[in-house]
C-alpha positions in Angstrom: 0.0 0.0 0.0 1.1 3.5 -0.7 1.7 6.0 2.1 -1.4 8.0 1.3 -3.5 4.9 1.3 -2.1 3.8 4.7 -2.8 7.2 6.2 -6.4 7.1 4.8 -7.0 3.7 6.4 -5.6 4.9 9.7 -7.8 8.0 9.6 -10.8 5.8 8.8 -9.9 3.5 11.7 -9.7 6.5 14.0 -13.1 7.7 12.9 -14.5 4.2 13.5 -13.0 4.1 17.0 -14.5 7.5 17.8 -17.9 6.4 16.5 -17.8 3.3 18.7 -16.9 5.3 21.8 -19.7 7.7 21.0 -22.2 4.8 20.6 -21.2 3.3 23.9 -21.5 6.6 25.8 -24.8 7.8 24.3 -26.6 4.5 23.9 -25.2 1.7 26.0 -24.0 3.6 29.1 -25.8 7.0 28.9 -25.6 10.1 31.0 -27.9 8.5 33.7 -25.6 5.6 34.7 -25.7 6.9 38.3 -29.0 8.8 37.9 -31.0 5.7 37.5 -29.6 4.2 40.7 -30.3 7.5 42.6 -33.9 7.6 41.3 -34.6 4.0 42.3 -33.1 4.6 45.8 -35.3 7.7 46.2 -38.4 5.6 45.1 -37.4 2.6 47.3 -37.7 0.4 44.2 -34.4 -1.5 44.7 -34.4 -5.1 46.0 -31.9 -4.2 48.8 -32.2 -4.0 52.6 -33.2 -0.9 54.5 -29.7 -0.4 55.7 -28.3 -0.5 52.2 -30.9 1.9 50.9 -29.5 4.5 53.2 -28.5 8.1 52.7 -24.8 7.0 52.9 -25.1 4.9 49.7 -27.3 7.6 48.1 -24.7 10.3 48.6 -22.0 7.9 47.3 -23.7 7.6 43.9 -24.7 11.3 44.0 -21.1 12.4 44.4 -19.9 10.2 41.5 -22.9 11.4 39.5 -21.8 15.0 39.7 -18.3 14.2 38.5 -19.6 11.8 35.8 -22.0 14.3 34.4 -19.0 16.6 33.7 -16.8 13.9 32.2 -19.6 12.4 30.1 -20.6 15.7 28.6 -17.0 16.8 27.8 -16.2 13.3 26.4 -19.2 13.3 24.1 -18.5 16.8 22.9 -14.9 16.2 22.0 -15.5 12.7 20.5 -18.4 13.9 18.3 -16.5 17.0 17.1 -13.5 14.8 16.4 -15.6 12.3 14.3 -17.2 15.2 12.4 -13.8 16.9 11.9 -12.3 13.7 10.4 -15.2 13.2 8.0 -15.4 16.9 6.9 -11.6 17.5 7.1 -11.8 20.4 9.6 -8.7 22.1 10.8 -7.2 21.3 14.2 -9.1 18.0 14.4 -6.0 16.3 15.5 -5.8 18.3 18.8 -9.5 17.6 19.5 -9.1 13.9 18.7 -6.2 13.6 21.2 -8.3 15.3 24.0 -11.3 13.1 23.1 -9.1 9.9 23.4 -7.9 11.1 26.9 -11.5 11.9 28.0 -12.7 8.5 26.8 -10.0 6.8 28.8 -10.7 8.9 31.9 -14.4 8.4 31.8 -13.9 4.6 31.6 -11.5 4.8 34.6 -14.0 6.9 36.6 -16.8 4.3 36.0 -14.4 1.5 36.9 -13.4 3.3 40.1 -17.0 3.8 41.1 -17.7 0.1 40.5 -14.6 -1.2 42.3 -15.1 1.1 45.3 -18.8 0.3 45.8 -17.8 -2.1 48.6 -15.4 0.4 50.3 -16.9 1.9 53.4 -14.0 4.4 53.6 -14.7 5.8 50.2 -18.4 6.0 51.0 -17.6 7.9 54.2 -15.2 10.3 52.4 -17.8 11.2 49.7 -20.6 11.4 52.2 -18.6 13.9 54.2 -19.2 16.5 51.4 -22.9 16.3 52.0 -23.5 15.5 55.6 -21.6 15.9 58.9 -20.8 13.3 61.5 -20.5 10.3 59.1 -19.8 7.1 61.1 -17.9 4.6 58.9 -19.2 1.6 61.0 -22.8 2.5 60.2 -22.3 2.2 56.5 -23.6 -1.0 54.8 -22.6 -0.9 51.2 -24.5 -2.3 48.2 -23.5 -3.5 44.7 -25.8 -1.7 42.4 -23.7 -1.1 39.3 -22.9 -3.7 36.6 -21.3 -6.8 38.1 -19.1 -7.3 35.0 -18.1 -3.7 33.9 -17.4 -4.7 30.3 -18.4 -1.4 28.8 -16.2 0.6 31.3 -13.2 -1.5 30.4 -14.0 -1.1 26.7 -14.0 2.7 27.0 -10.5 2.6 28.5 -9.3 0.3 25.8 -10.8 2.5 23.0 -9.3 5.6 24.6 -5.8 4.0 24.4 -6.3 2.8 20.8 -7.5 6.2 19.8 -4.4 7.8 21.2 -2.2 5.4 19.4 -4.2 5.9 16.1 -3.9 9.7 16.4 -0.1 9.4 16.7 0.3 6.7 13.9 -2.0 8.5 11.5 -0.1 11.8 11.9 -3.4 13.7 11.7 -2.0 16.7 13.5 0.6 17.1 10.7 -1.6 16.4 7.6 -2.1 19.6 5.6 -5.9 19.2 5.2 -6.3 19.0 9.0 -3.8 21.8 9.8 -5.0 25.1 11.2 -6.7 27.4 8.8 -8.9 30.5 8.8 -11.9 28.8 7.2 -12.3 25.8 9.6 -11.1 25.3 13.1 -12.4 22.5 15.3 -11.3 24.2 18.5 -13.3 27.3 17.7 -16.3 25.2 16.6 -16.6 23.3 19.9 -15.7 26.2 22.2 -19.2 27.8 22.4 -20.8 24.5 23.5 -17.9 23.8 25.9 -18.2 27.3 27.6 -22.0 27.2 27.7 -22.1 23.7 29.2 -19.4 24.2 31.9 -21.1 27.4 33.1 -24.8 27.0 32.4 -25.2 23.3 32.3 -22.9 22.4 35.2 -21.7 25.2 37.5 -24.8 27.4 37.4 -27.2 24.4 37.8 -25.3 23.1 40.8 -25.2 26.5 42.4 -29.0 26.8 42.1 -29.4 23.2 43.4 -27.4 24.1 46.5 -29.5 27.3 47.0 -32.7 25.3 46.8 -31.4 22.5 49.0 -30.3 24.9 51.7 -33.7 26.5 51.6 -35.6 23.3 52.1 -34.5 19.7 51.5 -38.1 18.6 50.8 -38.3 21.1 47.9 -35.2 19.5 46.4 -36.8 16.1 46.5 -40.0 17.4 44.9 -38.1 19.3 42.2 -36.1 16.2 41.2 -39.3 14.1 41.0 -41.4 16.7 39.3 -38.9 18.0 36.8 -35.4 16.5 36.8 -36.3 12.8 36.7 -38.2 12.8 33.4 -37.0 11.6 30.0 -35.5 14.4 27.8 -35.2 16.7 30.9 -32.8 14.3 32.6 -30.5 14.3 29.6 -27.3 16.2 29.9 -27.6 19.7 28.4 -24.5 18.7 26.3 -26.6 16.4 24.2 -28.7 19.3 22.9 -25.7 21.6 22.6 -23.9 18.9 20.6 -26.8 18.5 18.2 -26.8 22.3 17.5 -23.0 22.3 17.2 -22.8 19.4 14.7 -25.7 20.9 12.7 -24.0 24.3 12.5 -20.7 22.7 11.4 -22.5 20.8 8.6 -24.2 24.0 7.5 -20.9 25.9 7.6 -19.1 23.2 5.6 -21.5 23.7 2.7 -22.1 20.0 2.0 -25.8 20.6 2.0 -26.7 22.9 -0.9 -29.3 25.6 -0.2 -28.4 25.9 3.5 -26.7 29.3 3.4 -27.7 32.8 4.5 -31.1 33.0 6.1 -31.9 29.3 5.4 -28.8 28.2 7.2 -29.5 30.5 10.2 -33.1 29.2 10.4 -31.9 25.6 10.3 -29.0 26.0 12.7 -31.1 27.8 15.3 -34.6 26.7 14.5 -34.2 22.9 14.3 -32.5 22.5 17.8 -35.0 25.1 19.3 -37.9 23.1 17.9 -36.5 19.9 19.3 -36.3 21.6 22.7 -39.6 23.4 22.7 -41.9 20.6 21.5 -41.2 18.2 24.4 -41.5 21.1 26.9 -45.0 22.0 25.5 -46.1 18.4 25.6 -44.9 17.9 29.1 -46.5 21.2 30.2 -49.9 19.8 29.3 -49.2 16.4 31.0 -47.6 17.2 34.4 -47.0 14.2 36.7 -49.1 13.7 39.8 -47.7 15.2 42.9 -50.2 15.3 45.7 -50.4 12.0 47.5 -47.4 10.6 45.8 -44.5 12.6 47.2 -46.2 14.9 49.8 -49.5 15.8 51.3 -48.5 19.4 51.8 -50.9 21.4 49.6 -48.8 24.6 49.8 -45.7 22.7 48.7 -47.6 21.2 45.8 -48.9 24.7 44.7 -45.3 26.1 45.0 -43.9 23.3 42.8 -46.7 23.6 40.3 -45.9 27.3 39.8 -42.2 26.5 39.5 -42.9 23.7 37.0 -44.0 26.0 34.2 -41.3 28.6 35.0 -38.7 25.8 34.8 -39.9 24.8 31.3 -39.9 28.4 30.1 -36.4 28.9 31.6 -35.2 25.7 29.9 -36.4 26.7 26.5 -35.1 30.3 26.7 -31.7 29.2 28.0 -31.2 26.5 25.4 -32.4 28.7 22.5 -30.0 31.4 23.6 -27.2 28.8 23.6 -28.2 27.8 20.0 -28.0 31.4 18.9 -24.5 31.9 20.3 -23.3 28.6 18.9 -24.5 29.5 15.4 -23.0 33.0 15.5 -19.6 31.7 16.5 -19.5 28.8 14.1 -20.7 30.9 11.2 -18.0 33.4 11.9 -20.3 36.3 12.9 -19.0 36.4 16.5 -15.3 35.9 17.4 -14.0 34.2 20.5 -12.9 37.4 22.3 -16.4 38.8 22.2 -17.9 35.4 23.3 -15.5 35.5 26.3 -16.7 39.0 27.2 -20.4 38.0 26.9 -19.7 34.9 29.0 -18.1 37.0 31.8 -21.1 39.4 31.8 -23.5 36.4 31.9 -21.6 35.0 35.0 -21.8 38.3 36.8 -25.5 38.9 36.1 -26.4 35.3 37.0 -24.5 35.3 40.3 -25.7 38.7 41.4 -29.4 37.9 40.7 -29.2 34.4 42.2 -27.8 35.9 45.4 -30.6 38.5 45.4 -33.4 36.0 45.0 -31.8 33.2 47.1 -33.8 34.3 50.2 -37.2 34.2 48.5 -39.6 31.5 49.4 -40.9 31.0 45.9 -39.3 28.2 44.0 -40.3 29.7 40.6 -38.4 33.0 41.1 -35.1 31.0 41.6 -35.0 30.5 37.8 -35.6 34.1 36.8 -31.8 35.0 36.9 -31.1 32.5 34.2 -33.6 34.1 31.8 -32.4 37.6 32.4 -28.7 36.7 32.1 -29.2 34.6 28.9 -31.4 37.1 27.2 -28.9 39.8 28.0 -26.2 37.6 26.4 -28.1 37.2 23.2 -28.8 41.0 23.0 -25.1 41.7 23.6 -24.1 39.1 20.9 -26.4 40.8 18.3 -25.0 44.2 19.2 -21.4 42.9 18.8 -22.4 41.4 15.4 -24.2 44.6 14.3 -21.3 46.9 15.1 -18.7 44.6 13.5 -17.1 46.5 10.6 -18.2 45.5 7.1 -20.0 42.3 8.3 -21.0 40.9 4.9 -22.5 37.7 6.3 -24.8 39.7 8.6 -25.8 42.0 5.8 -26.7 39.0 3.7 -28.8 37.6 6.5 -30.6 40.9 6.9 -31.5 40.9 3.2 -28.9 43.3 1.8 -28.1 42.6 -1.9 -24.8 41.0 -2.7 -22.2 43.2 -4.3 -21.0 42.0 -7.7 
């Protein structure tokens, strides 16, 4: 075989490995590997003793779930963008592929650690200490609730190692078509989803969860049952951000004729927004039963009912704002420096407003800072695009005639 043919086979092999890792993470393992266990423990639906179905074991899986959500989301993002970059020959794909391989390996190791340490009372006590005080190691009765034979976890580690080896052997980081260029840059393409998820989908959500939990632990239980434990809404935000990112990359690549200008903007923003809004509307008209199932407190039920619709509105607004920012960056209308500035302003507004409303008894008002901050971010983004000198793309989107 010629050198070019060998390189092509190795690149195809790398793409296959990335696709397999993505399939394992999204379909076979999923982002609720620990979430399902936590949900069943809360509902007392596990066939274990009362001592094993204790808060000590619950917080063990909760602690791992927080870390896993971050690892899962980052791994899926880098792996999917790597696969797309290889197929569409996007610049800097080699860097992203290397990071994706490392994340695949680390995610597999994390899951293996959680499985191996399930029987360790010391590890349970250490993780529990982050949530409750006065943990007594001797009172902990551990349970084995994860897969007995962690084949998928081991496979993820092996795939990560193979991907690293294939990145090096293929020389993808030195191939001209994958080298850095001004037209396509995989690092820039994934950056909006990465920044938005780390802040909005992880840090900000956990801050709000702590605020709600500190206000009333029962409200946290009701919130998780009523909102956070339903299909689609218990997905990682990264899944929706990833769909928008891949769609915008495909539009930007020009492989689908007719998706340019306004049509591309409508598709890049409208399709993910529609996928987000439709389940929210359906769920709004079919809320789960609350009174008599989780609590008999009528005032608590009313408070949660009011927060339910506010959460759905907040979810749709925040995700749509994210899709807009992703499209603007990938299409080249908004550069990374301005995105960084908008991100800083979003953080400041969110934190200040969350502090202000943290003492309020209403659960619905706790979500208002997200709407205000994200709407402000979109407005700032459009202002930045509008004042950008000689922005031909924006002029075309606004209907200005092309210059011949």
